[in-house]
C-alpha positions in Angstrom: 0.0 0.1 0.0 1.3 3.4 -1.0 1.4 5.9 1.9 0.2 9.4 1.5 3.1 11.9 2.2 1.3 13.5 5.1 1.2 10.1 6.8 4.9 10.0 7.3 6.6 13.4 6.1 6.2 16.8 7.8 4.6 19.4 5.7 7.4 20.8 3.6 8.0 23.5 0.9 10.7 24.0 -1.5 11.8 27.7 -1.3 13.6 27.5 -4.7 10.1 27.0 -6.4 8.1 30.2 -6.6 4.7 28.5 -6.3 5.7 26.5 -3.2 7.5 29.5 -1.7 4.3 31.6 -2.1 2.1 28.9 -0.7 4.3 28.7 2.4 4.1 32.4 3.1 0.4 32.4 2.7 -0.1 29.4 4.8 2.3 30.3 7.7 0.3 31.3 10.9 1.4 32.9 14.1 2.3 30.2 16.5 3.7 27.8 13.9 7.4 26.7 14.1 9.2 25.8 10.9 12.7 24.5 10.4 14.5 25.9 7.3 17.4 23.9 6.0 19.6 23.6 2.9 18.8 20.8 0.6 22.3 19.7 -0.1 24.2 20.1 3.2 25.0 18.1 6.1 26.1 18.3 9.8 23.3 20.8 10.7 25.0 23.5 8.6 22.8 26.4 7.6 19.7 25.2 9.6 17.6 27.7 11.6 14.2 27.9 13.1 11.4 30.3 12.0 9.5 30.8 15.4 6.8 33.4 14.6 5.2 35.3 11.8 7.7 38.2 12.3 10.6 35.9 11.6 8.9 34.5 8.5 8.2 38.1 7.2 11.8 39.1 7.7 13.0 36.0 6.0 10.5 36.6 3.1 11.8 40.1 2.6 15.4 38.7 2.6 14.5 36.2 -0.1 12.8 38.9 -2.2 15.7 41.2 -1.9 18.2 38.4 -2.9 16.0 37.6 -5.9 15.9 41.2 -7.1 19.7 41.5 -6.6 20.2 38.3 -8.8 17.9 39.8 -11.5 19.7 43.1 -11.5 23.0 41.4 -12.0 22.8 40.7 -15.7 24.9 37.7 -16.8 25.2 36.4 -13.2 25.0 32.7 -13.1 25.1 32.3 -9.3 22.1 30.5 -8.0 21.1 31.0 -4.3 21.4 27.8 -2.3 18.2 25.7 -2.5 16.3 25.3 0.8 13.2 23.7 2.2 11.0 24.8 5.1 9.6 21.8 7.1 6.9 22.0 9.8 8.7 21.5 13.1 7.3 18.7 15.1 7.3 20.4 18.6 5.8 17.5 20.6 8.5 14.7 20.1 8.7 11.6 22.3 11.4 12.2 24.8 13.9 9.7 26.3 14.9 10.8 29.8 13.5 14.3 29.0 15.7 14.6 25.8 14.8 14.9 22.2 16.0 12.1 19.9 15.9 10.8 16.5 16.8 7.4 14.8 19.5 7.0 12.2 18.9 3.9 10.1 20.3 2.8 6.8 19.1 2.0 3.3 21.6 0.2 1.1 20.8 0.5 -2.6 23.0 -2.5 -3.3 22.3 -2.6 -7.1 20.2 -0.8 -9.7 20.5 -3.5 -12.4 18.4 -5.2 -11.1 17.2 -3.2 -8.2 18.3 -4.6 -4.8 17.7 -3.0 -1.5 18.8 -3.8 2.1 17.9 -2.3 5.5 20.1 -2.0 8.6 19.2 -0.8 12.1 21.4 2.1 13.2 21.3 3.9 16.4 19.5 6.6 18.5 20.8 10.1 18.7 20.0 12.2 21.7 20.6 15.9 22.8 22.8 16.7 25.6 20.3 18.8 27.3 16.5 18.5 28.2 14.0 19.4 25.5 12.6 22.9 25.6 10.5 23.8 22.4 11.1 27.5 23.2 14.9 27.3 23.4 17.0 29.3 21.0 19.8 26.9 21.4 20.0 24.6 18.2 21.7 21.9 20.2 18.3 21.4 21.9 16.6 20.7 18.6 19.2 19.1 16.3 20.5 15.7 17.5 23.4 15.1 15.1 26.8 14.7 16.7 28.3 17.7 14.8 25.7 20.0 16.6 25.9 18.2 19.9 29.7 18.9 20.0 28.9 22.7 20.2 27.2 22.1 23.6 29.5 22.7 26.6 28.1 19.4 28.1 29.2 17.3 25.2 32.6 16.0 26.4 31.0 15.1 29.8 27.8 13.4 28.2 28.9 12.2 24.7 28.6 8.5 25.6 25.0 9.3 26.6 24.2 10.9 23.4 24.1 7.7 21.4 22.0 4.6 22.3 21.9 1.2 20.7 18.6 0.2 19.4 18.4 -2.7 22.0 18.7 0.0 24.7 15.9 2.0 23.0 13.7 -1.1 22.8 14.2 -2.0 26.5 13.5 1.7 27.5 10.3 1.8 25.4 9.2 -1.6 26.8 9.7 -0.4 30.4 8.7 3.3 30.2 5.9 3.4 27.5 4.7 -0.2 26.7 1.8 -0.8 29.1 0.8 3.0 29.5 0.6 3.5 25.8 -0.8 0.0 24.9 2.2 -0.7 22.7 3.0 -4.4 21.7 6.1 -5.8 23.2 9.3 -4.9 21.5 7.5 -2.1 19.6 10.9 -0.8 18.4 11.9 -4.1 16.6 8.4 -4.8 15.2 6.0 -1.8 14.6 8.8 0.9 14.4 11.1 -1.1 12.2 8.5 -2.3 9.8 7.2 1.3 9.4 10.8 2.5 8.7 11.2 -0.1 6.1 7.8 0.7 4.5 8.7 4.5 4.3 12.2 3.7 2.9 10.8 1.5 0.2 8.2 4.1 -0.8 10.9 6.8 -1.1 13.0 4.5 -3.2 10.0 3.7 -5.6 9.5 7.5 -5.9 13.1 8.1 -6.9 14.3 4.9 -8.6 13.8 6.1 -12.2 16.2 9.0 -11.5 19.0 6.5 -10.5 21.5 5.5 -13.1 21.0 1.8 -13.8 24.5 0.4 -14.1 25.9 -2.8 -12.7 28.2 -2.1 -9.8 26.5 1.1 -8.8 25.5 1.3 -5.1 24.8 3.9 -2.5 24.3 3.9 1.4 21.6 6.2 2.5 21.2 7.5 6.1 17.6 7.9 7.0 16.5 9.9 10.0 13.2 9.1 11.8 11.4 11.0 14.6 8.8 9.6 16.9 6.2 12.0 18.3 4.4 11.7 21.6 1.6 9.8 20.0 4.1 7.3 18.6 3.6 8.5 15.1 6.7 7.8 12.9 8.0 10.7 10.8 10.7 10.7 8.2 12.8 13.9 8.6 15.3 13.3 5.8 17.4 10.9 3.8 21.2 11.6 3.6 23.5 10.7 0.8 27.1 10.2 2.1 25.9 9.7 5.7 28.4 10.5 8.6 30.5 7.4 9.5 32.4 9.0 12.4 33.1 6.9 15.5 33.1 9.4 18.3 31.8 7.2 21.1 31.8 3.6 22.1 28.4 2.7 20.6 29.4 4.2 17.2 32.7 2.3 17.3 30.8 -0.8 17.5 28.0 -0.1 15.0 29.6 1.9 12.2 32.4 -0.6 11.2 29.8 -3.2 11.0 27.6 -1.1 8.7 30.5 -0.5 6.5 31.7 -4.0 6.4 28.2 -5.4 5.7 27.6 -2.7 3.0 30.8 -3.8 1.2 
């Protein structure tokens, strides 16, 4: 069964497309929070939050000014960096009071014929407790590059990455009975949903892939669980980070690379 995008992907708009950009500026309401990010970047670079209507209006004026500046420079081929805005999920499920997401892996092992593999990854947590109103990006973005900017990182870095087994045990203990979840929800419902979403994204993009024997790619897929246990795809990353900054990653990442090869 094909999923509807709104079932798994937060409402998003491409700012490099005029129709989508205008639709976003018309839709945006006071009280909404949006996350704005480059489409071709990593490690949290260039990401910022639009917290209120005033911030959106200011950003709209900046985009308009940049567009006019580009039009006035005849012969200029420089294109502004493509960005998307995505509705911020401000009621995420928390682990020990901290925001988290899950990095899992999709290996496109072959495109002629198509062959896909899934690998469990790990849980990424923030150093500090979650506060939706915080201006500190390290409270909102879980990747290691951002967490290293938090002064508590060196003290807490081993706590910012959990194995999936640890996550599963925590959900069983803290949320299972209270939320009516089946036992081992992480390895059953959650895992199946991640795979379902990955397959659908692959089917949407497969005709854009070069079909040559020997071509493969490892994709890092980031999922967020909200407080209602709804599973959201945040993004899919080409060339995912393979750093081994803590003990859990030193165990997991080499295995991912070895099994991919």
